[in-house]
C-alpha positions as CSV (number, residue, x, y, z in Angstrom):
1,M,0.0,0.0,0.0
2,S,1.4,3.4,-1.0
3,I,1.0,6.6,0.9
4,S,2.0,10.2,0.2
5,T,4.9,11.7,2.1
6,N,2.5,14.5,3.0
7,D,0.6,12.0,5.2
8,L,3.6,10.8,7.3
9,K,3.2,10.4,11.1
10,N,5.6,9.6,13.9
11,G,5.8,5.9,14.5
12,M,4.6,4.9,11.0
13,A,6.4,2.0,9.4
14,L,7.7,2.3,5.8
15,N,9.0,-0.4,3.5
16,L,11.9,1.5,1.7
17,P,14.8,0.2,-0.4
18,E,17.0,0.8,2.7
19,G,14.9,-1.6,4.6
20,L,11.9,-1.5,7.0
21,M,11.9,1.9,8.7
22,T,10.0,3.7,11.4
23,V,9.4,7.4,11.2
24,V,11.1,9.0,14.2
25,E,10.4,12.6,13.2
26,F,9.4,14.5,10.0
27,Q,9.2,18.1,8.9
28,H,7.5,19.7,5.9
29,V,9.7,22.4,4.3
30,K,8.5,24.9,1.8
31,P,11.5,27.0,0.6
32,G,11.1,30.4,-1.0
33,K,11.8,29.0,-4.5
34,G,11.8,25.4,-5.6
35,G,9.5,22.5,-4.7
36,A,8.4,21.7,-1.2
37,F,9.9,18.6,0.5
38,V,9.7,16.5,3.6
39,R,12.8,16.0,5.8
40,T,12.6,12.8,7.9
41,K,14.6,10.9,10.5
42,L,14.0,7.2,10.0
43,K,15.0,4.3,12.3
44,N,15.8,0.9,10.8
45,Y,13.4,-1.7,12.4
46,R,16.0,-4.5,12.4
47,T,19.3,-2.7,13.2
48,G,18.1,0.3,15.1
49,A,20.3,2.6,13.0
50,V,18.9,6.1,12.4
51,I,19.2,7.8,9.0
52,D,18.1,11.2,7.6
53,K,16.2,11.1,4.3
54,T,14.6,13.8,2.3
55,F,11.5,13.1,0.1
56,R,9.8,15.4,-2.4
57,A,6.4,16.6,-1.2
58,D,3.6,14.2,-2.2
59,E,6.1,11.5,-3.2
60,K,4.6,8.0,-2.9
61,V,6.3,5.5,-0.4
62,R,5.3,2.0,0.6
63,H,3.5,1.8,4.0
64,A,4.3,-1.3,6.0
65,M,1.6,-2.7,8.2
66,I,3.3,-4.2,11.3
67,D,1.3,-6.6,13.3
68,K,2.2,-6.5,17.0
69,R,1.2,-9.7,18.9
70,E,1.6,-10.4,22.6
71,M,3.3,-13.7,23.1
72,Q,4.6,-15.7,26.0
73,Y,8.1,-17.1,26.0
74,L,7.9,-20.8,26.7
75,Y,11.3,-22.4,26.4
76,R,14.4,-22.9,24.2
77,E,14.5,-25.7,21.7
78,G,18.0,-26.1,20.2
79,S,19.1,-22.5,19.4
80,D,15.5,-21.3,18.8
81,Y,13.2,-19.5,21.3
82,V,9.7,-20.9,21.4
83,F,6.9,-18.4,21.9
84,M,3.1,-19.0,22.2
85,D,0.6,-16.5,20.8
86,N,-1.7,-15.4,23.7
87,E,-4.8,-15.4,21.4
88,S,-4.5,-18.3,19.1
89,Y,-2.2,-20.5,21.3
90,E,-0.1,-21.2,18.2
91,Q,3.6,-21.8,19.0
92,V,6.2,-20.0,17.0
93,H,10.0,-20.8,16.8
94,V,12.1,-17.6,16.7
95,A,15.8,-17.5,15.8
96,P,18.1,-15.7,18.3
97,D,19.3,-13.2,15.7
98,A,15.7,-12.0,15.2
99,L,15.5,-11.2,18.9
100,G,18.9,-9.5,19.2
101,E,19.8,-8.2,22.7
102,A,16.4,-8.9,24.1
103,V,17.4,-12.5,24.8
104,K,19.4,-11.2,27.8
105,Y,16.1,-10.1,29.5
106,L,13.8,-13.0,28.6
107,K,13.0,-15.8,31.1
108,E,10.6,-18.6,30.7
109,G,7.0,-17.5,31.2
110,D,7.6,-13.9,30.4
111,S,5.2,-12.0,28.1
112,A,6.5,-9.9,25.3
113,V,5.2,-8.1,22.2
114,L,6.6,-9.5,18.9
115,P,6.2,-7.2,15.9
116,T,5.7,-9.1,12.7
117,Y,5.7,-8.1,9.0
118,E,4.5,-10.4,6.3
119,G,4.9,-13.4,8.7
120,Q,8.4,-12.5,9.7
121,I,9.3,-11.6,13.3
122,L,11.2,-8.4,13.5
123,G,12.3,-8.4,17.1
124,V,10.8,-8.0,20.6
125,D,9.3,-5.0,22.3
126,L,10.2,-5.4,25.9
127,P,8.9,-3.4,28.9
128,A,11.2,-0.6,30.0
129,A,12.3,-2.7,33.0
130,V,12.3,-6.4,33.9
131,E,12.6,-8.3,37.2
132,L,15.4,-10.9,37.2
133,R,16.9,-13.1,40.0
134,V,20.6,-12.7,40.9
135,A,22.1,-16.1,40.2
136,E,25.6,-15.4,41.4
137,T,27.5,-12.5,43.0
138,E,30.3,-12.0,45.5
139,P,29.1,-11.5,49.0
140,G,29.1,-7.9,50.3
141,I,31.8,-7.2,52.9
142,Q,30.5,-5.9,56.2
143,G,31.4,-2.2,56.7
144,D,32.4,-1.8,53.0
145,R,29.9,0.9,52.0
146,V,31.9,3.1,49.7
147,S,29.4,5.5,48.1
148,G,28.5,4.3,44.6
149,A,30.7,1.2,44.8
150,R,29.5,-1.7,42.5
151,K,30.2,-5.4,42.0
152,A,29.3,-7.7,39.1
153,A,26.3,-10.0,39.3
154,M,25.3,-12.8,37.0
155,L,21.5,-12.9,36.5
156,E,19.3,-15.9,35.8
157,T,19.4,-15.2,32.0
158,G,23.2,-15.0,31.9
159,L,23.3,-11.2,31.8
160,V,26.0,-9.6,33.9
161,V,25.2,-6.2,35.5
162,Q,26.9,-4.0,38.0
163,V,24.9,-3.9,41.2
164,P,25.4,-2.1,44.6
165,L,27.5,-4.0,47.2
166,F,24.4,-4.8,49.4
167,V,22.7,-7.0,46.6
168,E,23.0,-10.7,47.5
169,T,22.7,-14.0,45.5
170,G,19.1,-15.1,45.1
171,E,17.6,-11.6,45.4
172,R,15.3,-10.2,42.6
173,I,16.3,-6.9,41.0
174,K,14.9,-4.6,38.4
175,V,17.0,-4.0,35.3
176,D,16.5,-1.3,32.6
177,T,16.1,-3.1,29.3
178,R,17.2,0.0,27.3
179,T,20.6,0.4,29.0
180,G,21.1,-2.9,30.8
181,E,21.7,-1.2,34.1
182,Y,20.6,-2.1,37.6
183,L,17.6,0.1,38.8
184,T,16.5,-1.2,42.2
185,R,15.7,-4.2,44.3
186,A,12.3,-5.8,43.4
């Protein structure tokens, strides 16, 4: 389906020669002389790379309809991750490269939104923060309370984050999925 560049909106998905893109921002420009144009900032759906692209006003571009489905992560089978559609109960096998960094934050039973385009899974939309259990960390030393001091902690998914000295093995913590940083105890 084609749409005019005059009808672009933030968050809209486009299928361009550069790949599947999301409109981050756009601006209509009408110079004193010459034709009007639309200046855009586009984010690649798969890689996350942001590019600047200029279109002529009223240029036709392909609109991409992205279907976002809430699914539950069930288990790993070989190298694939198996998700279940919460509506149809259909199971879907997803390759790790389609999920990218999100695999560090997924544990069995978690729900996540999987955007799909033409039957192909594009990635995972995670919540801003997830709760994970600390699988292994060094014990905090009594009296060692240097302000801002951190230690490494391995979480149940294999992710290693820097946590404050008072966090112990077995505790649940919240981790920011955008930065991979410790937020607070859960």
